[in-house]
C-alpha positions in Angstrom: 6.3 -11.0 -27.6 5.0 -7.4 -28.0 2.5 -8.5 -30.6 1.5 -11.5 -28.4 0.8 -9.4 -25.4 -1.2 -6.9 -27.4 -3.4 -9.8 -28.6 -3.6 -11.1 -25.1 -4.9 -7.7 -23.9 -7.7 -7.7 -26.4 -8.8 -11.2 -25.3 -8.1 -10.8 -21.5 -11.3 -11.0 -19.6 -12.0 -8.7 -16.7 -15.4 -10.3 -15.7 -13.8 -11.6 -12.5 -13.4 -8.0 -11.3 -17.1 -7.9 -10.5 -16.7 -10.8 -7.9 -13.6 -9.1 -6.4 -15.3 -5.8 -6.2 -18.4 -7.4 -4.6 -16.2 -9.1 -2.0 -14.4 -5.9 -1.2 -17.6 -3.9 -0.8 -19.0 -6.6 1.5 -15.9 -6.4 3.7 -16.0 -2.6 3.8 -19.6 -2.7 4.9 -18.9 -5.4 7.4 -16.2 -3.2 9.0 -18.6 -0.3 9.3 -21.2 -2.6 10.9 -18.9 -4.5 13.3 -16.6 -1.8 14.7 -17.1 1.4 16.6 -14.0 3.3 15.5 -12.6 2.1 12.2 -10.3 4.0 9.8 -9.1 3.5 6.2 -5.4 3.7 5.7 -4.9 6.0 2.8 -1.5 6.8 1.3 -2.5 8.0 -2.1 -1.1 4.9 -3.7 -2.9 2.7 -6.2 -4.2 0.0 -3.8 -5.6 2.6 -1.4 -7.2 4.4 -4.3 -8.8 1.2 -5.5 -10.2 0.6 -2.0 -11.5 4.2 -1.9 -13.3 3.6 -5.2 -14.9 0.5 -3.7 -15.8 2.5 -0.6 -17.6 5.1 -2.7 -19.6 2.3 -4.3 -20.3 0.8 -0.9 -21.6 3.9 0.8 -22.0 6.6 -1.8 -19.9 9.6 -2.7 -19.2 11.8 0.3 -20.7 9.3 2.7 -17.7 7.1 3.7 -18.4 6.4 7.4 -14.8 6.3 8.6 -11.9 8.7 8.4 -8.8 8.3 6.2 -5.5 7.8 8.1 -2.0 8.5 6.6 1.3 7.8 8.5 3.8 10.1 6.9 7.5 9.5 7.1 8.3 13.0 5.9 10.1 11.4 3.0 7.2 10.6 0.7 7.1 11.6 -2.9 5.5 15.0 -3.2 3.4 13.9 -6.2 1.7 11.3 -4.0 1.1 13.4 -0.9 -0.3 16.2 -3.1 -2.6 13.7 -4.8 -3.6 12.3 -1.4 -4.7 15.7 -0.1 -6.6 16.6 -3.3 -8.5 13.2 -3.5 -9.5 13.5 0.2 -10.8 17.0 -0.3 -12.6 16.0 -3.5 -14.4 13.2 -1.5 -15.2 15.5 1.4 -13.5 12.8 3.6 -11.8 13.4 7.0 -8.1 13.0 6.5 -5.9 12.4 9.6 -2.1 12.6 9.0 0.3 11.5 11.7 4.1 12.0 11.1 7.1 10.0 12.0 8.9 13.3 12.5 6.5 14.1 15.4 7.3 10.7 17.0 11.0 11.6 16.7 10.4 14.9 18.5 8.6 13.0 21.3 11.5 10.6 21.5 9.4 7.5 20.7 11.4 7.1 17.5 15.2 7.3 17.5 17.2 6.9 14.3 20.4 4.9 14.4 21.9 7.6 12.1 20.5 10.6 10.1 20.4 8.7 6.9 18.4 5.7 8.2 15.2 4.9 6.4 12.1 6.0 8.4 9.9 3.4 6.8 10.2 0.7 9.5 9.5 3.4 12.2 6.0 4.0 10.8 4.9 1.1 13.1 5.6 3.3 16.2 3.7 6.3 14.8 0.8 4.0 13.7 0.5 2.5 17.1 0.5 6.0 18.6 -2.3 7.0 16.3 -4.3 3.9 17.2 -4.0 4.8 20.9 -4.8 8.5 20.3 -8.0 7.8 18.4 -8.8 4.4 19.9 -9.2 2.8 16.5 -10.5 -0.7 16.7 -10.1 -1.6 13.0 -7.7 -0.3 10.4 -8.5 -1.0 6.8 -5.4 -1.5 4.6 -4.6 -2.2 1.0 -2.2 -5.1 1.4 -2.6 -8.0 -1.0 -1.5 -11.6 -0.6 0.4 -11.7 -3.9 2.8 -8.9 -2.8 5.0 -10.8 -0.4 5.0 -14.2 1.4 4.4 -12.7 4.9 1.4 -10.9 3.6 0.2 -14.2 2.1 -0.2 -15.5 5.7 -2.6 -12.8 6.6 -6.3 -13.3 7.2 -8.7 -10.7 5.8 -9.5 -9.8 9.4 -6.1 -9.9 11.0 -6.2 -9.8 14.8 -3.6 -7.7 16.6 -3.0 -8.0 20.4 -2.9 -5.2 22.9 0.7 -4.4 21.9 -0.4 -4.1 18.2 1.6 -7.2 17.4 0.6 -9.8 14.8 0.9 -13.5 15.7 0.7 -15.6 12.5 -0.1 -18.8 14.4 -2.9 -17.2 16.4 -5.0 -15.9 13.5 -8.7 -16.9 13.5 -10.2 -19.1 10.9 -12.3 -17.5 8.2 -14.8 -20.0 6.8 -17.7 -19.2 4.6 -16.9 -15.5 4.8 -17.8 -15.5 8.5 -15.5 -13.2 10.4 -14.8 -13.4 14.2 -14.6 -9.7 15.1 -14.5 -10.1 18.9 -11.9 -8.0 20.7 -10.5 -7.6 24.2 -9.8 -4.1 25.5 -6.8 -2.6 23.7 -6.8 -5.0 20.8 -7.7 -4.2 17.2 -8.0 -5.6 13.7 -6.1 -4.9 10.5 -8.6 -5.5 7.7 -7.5 -6.2 4.1 -10.5 -6.1 1.7 -8.3 -6.6 -1.4 -6.3 -9.5 -0.1 -7.5 -11.7 -2.9 -6.6 -9.2 -5.7 -3.4 -9.4 -7.7 -1.4 -6.6 -9.2 -2.9 -7.4 -12.5 -6.4 -7.3 -11.1 -5.7 -3.8 -9.6 -4.5 -2.5 -12.9 -7.4 -4.0 -14.8 -9.8 -2.4 -12.3 -8.0 1.0 -12.6 -8.4 0.8 -16.4 -12.0 -0.3 -16.2 -13.1 2.3 -13.6 -10.8 5.1 -15.0 -9.3 5.7 -11.6 -6.9 8.7 -11.5 -3.5 8.0 -10.0 -0.4 10.1 -9.0 1.7 10.8 -12.1 4.7 8.7 -10.9 2.8 5.5 -11.6 3.2 6.2 -15.3 6.4 6.4 -17.4 8.5 9.5 -16.9 12.2 10.4 -17.2 14.1 10.2 -13.9 17.8 10.2 -12.9 18.7 6.8 -11.4 21.6 4.6 -10.5 21.8 0.8 -10.9 22.4 -0.6 -7.4 22.3 -4.4 -6.9 19.7 -4.8 -9.6 17.5 -2.0 -8.4 17.1 1.4 -10.1 17.6 3.8 -7.2 16.2 7.3 -7.8 18.7 10.1 -7.4 17.4 12.5 -4.8 18.7 14.5 -1.8 17.8 11.6 0.4 19.3 8.9 -2.0 22.4 10.5 -3.6 24.7 8.4 -5.8 27.6 6.6 -4.1 31.2 6.9 -5.1 31.7 5.2 -8.5 28.0 5.0 -9.4 27.0 6.3 -12.8 23.9 8.5 -12.9 21.7 7.9 -15.9 18.4 9.2 -17.1 15.9 6.4 -17.8 12.2 6.1 -18.7 10.8 4.6 -15.5 7.6 4.2 -13.5 6.8 3.2 -10.0 5.0 -0.1 -9.4 4.5 0.8 -5.8 5.1 3.9 -3.8 6.4 4.5 -0.3 9.3 6.2 1.5 11.8 7.7 -1.0 14.7 6.0 0.8 13.5 2.5 0.1 11.3 2.7 -3.0 12.7 2.2 -6.5 11.1 2.6 -10.0 11.3 0.1 -12.8 12.3 0.7 -16.4 9.1 1.3 -18.4 7.6 3.2 -21.2 4.0 2.4 -20.2 2.0 5.6 -20.0 -1.6 4.2 -19.6 -3.2 1.6 -17.4 -3.8 -0.6 -20.5 0.0 -0.5 -21.3 0.8 -1.4 -17.7 -1.6 -4.4 -17.9 0.5 -5.6 -20.8 3.7 -5.2 -18.8 2.2 -6.9 -15.7 1.3 -9.9 -17.8 4.9 -10.4 -18.6 6.3 -9.6 -15.1 8.0 -12.5 -13.3 8.9 -10.6 -10.1 6.4 -9.2 -7.6 6.1 -5.4 -7.3 7.8 -5.4 -3.9 10.5 -7.7 -5.0 11.3 -5.5 -8.0 11.1 -2.1 -6.2 11.6 -2.3 -2.4 15.0 -2.0 -0.8 13.6 -2.7 2.7 12.5 -6.2 1.7 16.0 -7.1 0.6 17.5 -7.0 4.1 16.5 -10.6 4.9 14.1 -13.3 3.9 11.9 -12.6 6.9 12.2 -8.8 7.0 8.5 -8.1 6.2 7.3 -10.7 8.7 9.4 -9.2 11.5 8.1 -5.7 10.7 4.5 -7.0 10.7 5.0 -8.7 14.1 6.1 -5.3 15.4 3.0 -3.5 14.2 3.7 -2.7 10.6 0.9 -2.4 8.0 
């Protein structure tokens, strides 16, 4: 299998990336032309970094016409937030950070218990940021291959005045014509890389030599095996009674709140090696790494209806 995948890598075409990149650039420019106060959601993760690279190509380095917005739970991986800040500074882009902790101080977010994941509560902080800055379009890095609720999204996903997503009320998108009309208080979530797959993203990262936070590549980390997931051992996610802590070679396929994001076993240390692993993967990146998607079959769809990314 290893020899087979090495051969496949040498014969794997990436010519389709030009069409995907062209579509993404078109959408990013369409947002700049159609909306008054757009923003690009930027976490420092691989998908938002791919979008940022396309934005550079769309508008030129240092000329991205909308600010970057990060909703910080306060429980993000330090490697990712450090990289986020450095990349924004390098681009000369405006970076707006709004924190779930600030929402907690205001009383708009209340945790059921101190150990509860803050991930779902990002929706509240995001809606507060939308109201504060009167954003009318938020550009996100979600892809349809990640999860079945995200597969229902349009590229221009309409949100009502409460920030809610109604799957049955989405507007048709024929011949790349987008209906961007809004009523007061409404906004759009726009997903320029909807049609990309995880494999496409890694091929593009390899082709464009896009720098990423170090945790995307293989490193040693203490983990526990919990219901088929490798849970990282941290102050926020300590081992439970009876669990064995082991040190494994792991990497993160996706990054998010520490309390709900798990790595996968891997020795892949380069984008090319990750492309090989992705070719053989039979579970989506969220299915393999996200504890918050394991709560129910419709957990993501419910969060999206409440205003989640």
